[in-house]
Structure formats: structure tokens, C-alpha cells
N, C-alpha and C positions, 0 to 999 in steps of 0.2 A: 798467366796473363793478367794484370792488374785489372780493377773493373774501371771503366771510362771517368774520368774527371772532368765534365762538360766545361768548355770555355763558356765565359761569360757571353751575352748576345752583342754579334758584330754591329759595329757602326754603320750608318747609312754611306758613308765614303768608303768601306770596306765591302759593302754589297754593291757599288757602282762600279767597283775597281774588280771585282770577280765576274760580273755582268759582261765588262769591256772585255775581259780576257778570255772569256767562253764565245762570246761572238766574233772576236778576231780570230781565235782558235779555228772556227767552224766554217765562219762564213767569209772572211778575208784571205787575199793570197796572202800565204805567209811571205816573210822576207828574211833572206840569210843573212849573217852578218861575215858569213866565211865564204872562200869562191866554193862552186860547185866542184866537188871530187874528180867527177867525171872528165877527162879530157880525151883528145884525139876525135875524130871523126865518127859518124854514126856507123855501127858495124852493118854489117848486110844480112839481115834477119829475114827469114822467113814468115808468112803469115802468122803459122803456128808458133813460131818462137817470139813473136811480138806480142799475140795474146797471152801466153805463158809469162812473159817477162811482164806485161802489165798486169795479170793479175797478181803476180808476186810483189810489185811494189806497189799496188792497190793495199795489199795488207800490209805492207811495212808502213804506209802513209797511216792508215786506221790505226794502227801499234802506236804512232807517233801522236796521233790524237788523243788516245788513249792516256799515254804518256803525260802529256800536258794536262791533261785534269785530272789525274792521282797527283801531280806534285803541285796543281793548282791547289786542289783539295786540303792536301797535308799542309802546305804552306799555310792556308785561312784557318786551319786549327793548333796550328805549332805553338809550341809555348815560348821555346828560346828564340830569340831574334837570330842568333848565328845559323840554326838549323832553319828557320825560314829563309834565310837569306841564300843558303847551300841550295834548297830546294827550287827556289826562284832562278838561280844561277842555272840549274841543271834543265828546267823547263825554257829557258833561253836557249840554251844549247840545242834542246829537241826543236825547237822551231825552224834551226838549222836544217835538220831532217826533214823537217812537213815542206819547207821549201826545194830541196832537193827531189824530195819524191814527187811533188806537183811538176817541177820541171821535168824529171823522166816519163812519169805518166803523159806528157804533154807530148813529148817526142815519139811515144810509144803510140801517139794517138788513141790513148785508152782514158780513164776517168776514175776519180776518187770513187768512195763506198757511199751509196746513198745513205747508210745508217748512221754516218760520222756524228752526228747531233746524239742520237742516242746512246751511242759508247762515249759521248764526251759526258752524257748528264751519268751516266750509272758509274763511270770511271772518278769522277771527281766525289760522288758519292761514298765510293768504296776508300780513295784518298782520305777523305774529311773523317772516315768512319775510323780507320786505323791509327790517324794521329790523335784521335780521342783518349785512347790508351797510353798516352805520353811519347815523348819524344824519341826515345830508345826504339821502341815497338814501330813508330813510323818509320824510321831510318832503317829498321830491318826489314819492312817491307820493301823498301828502296832496292836495298840490297838483294832479297829475293827475286823481286821483279825484274831487276837488270840481270841476274843468275839465268832468269828464264826466257830472257830476249836473248841475250847472247848465244842459247841454243838455238832460237828460231832462227836467228839472223845465219848460223851456221848451217841451219838445213835449206834456207834459201840460198845461200852461195852454191849447195850442192847441185840444187835445182835448177837454177838460172843457166838458160843457153849459155854454151862455152863462149861463144862468140861476143856476146852481149857484155862487152868491156864496162860501159859506162855503166851500167846498172851495177856491176860488179863492185866497181871503184866507190859506188855511193854506198853501198851494204856495209863495206869494209869500213868508209870512216865511221857510218853510224856504230858499228861493233864496238870499234874502239872507243867512241866516248860513252856507249852503254857501260863497258866494263871499267871504264874511268870513274862515272857515276856508283856504281857499285861499290868500288873500292873506297871512295871517299865516306860514302855512308857508313861503311864497317870501320874506317879511321875515325869518325865521330862518335863512335859507340853505339853502333846498331846490334841490337838483340834479335836472336837467331828465331825464327818464327816457329811455334810448333807445327810437325807434320800435316795433322790435318788441314790447319790454315795454307801451307804450301801447296798440299794436295787442290784443295778448291780454286786457290789461284791458277794453277795448270790447266783444271777444267774449264776456267772461265775465258782463259785465254785462246784455249784450244775452238772453244765455240766463236769466240769474235773472228780467230783467223780464218776457219772455215767459212764462216759467212761472208766475210769480206772477201774471200776470193771471187766468190760470185755476184754479190749483189752492192 
């Protein structure tokens, strides 16, 4: 992995733009540009099933907060404009995921994680750091992140109550987008990350998902 080649100091406009993205991601209700994938009536779930679906969708929402931050951090440091625009496009699609998860959490009478501001800040820093090693490494980070997220969503599809068709439809639509983002990164020249980096990413994601399930 090459030694980081730090970018020039950001402009005031760039800093304001990043602050605006952070505040919108963490504090403002997300707005979707695409229809909610969930259709049909609300399923008849028991209280225990609602709690389980709510906890899993809270984890998914936190994951999307982290994804937003990763993409914003990577785009902030990206060298190539095409790479930057690809990252920002993916972030906009992740905003749809945020909106879908928020809607489903409301339907389940559940809530988002109290630690989302912490996860946003940490994920932004990780994304920016990854991007300092160059765009190919940054794209490799996207590819590996989406591969791990795909596995995480597969696990949730297995754990969601069988009757909760609305949550399942949202998770399936999110999974399709994550696969697309990973494929786009690889097509753009993503460099495979070394095994220790992949293991550290997996460990960090495990801490985040287990924490968000409860808090």
C-alpha cells in the first residue's frame, strides 16, 4: 500500500459542504428519490417480532449512516473528479436507504440509534484516511465494504420474521444497490485490500452492528 499523499488543505466552501452533508445525514429526516420498496398492508406481527424487526432495521439504518459518512469522507479526499462523482452518486442512493429504514422504523414504532453521530464521525474519518492512499485504494475500500454489507444484509434476511414482508422488501432493495456499488468500484479500478485491513473492517462493523441492535 503506497504511503499517503496528502491533498492540499480544503477550501472554506468544501468544509461548509461537508458540514452540511454531515448535519443532513445525522439530524435531518432523509428524503428518498425512489419509491419505498415495501408494498402491501402492514403484516400482523407479534410484539416480539416487531421488536426484532425494529432492532434489525435500526442496525441497517446505522449502517447507512456509516456508509454515507464513508462516501463523504472518500469523496472529500478523492483526487480524480470521476471517482468523486461516483462516490457522491453512491451516497445519494444510500440516502434512499436511510429514508426507507426511517419509514420502516416508524411503522414498527421503533427508533434510530442514539450513537449515529459517533458512527458518522468515525466513518467519515476512516473514509478520508482510506482515500489518502489514492483513488484505487479508496475504490478497493468501497468494494470490500459493499461485499461485507451484502453478507450482513443476507444475515438480516435470514433473521427477520418470516411475515415481515415490508422490512424484507427494503433489505432486498438495499442489497441490490450495495452489489451495484461494489461492482462499479471494481470496474473503476479498485485495488484489493490486504487481509489485515479486511479483517479490521469486519471487526469494526461487528462492533457497530451489535451496538446499534440495542442502543
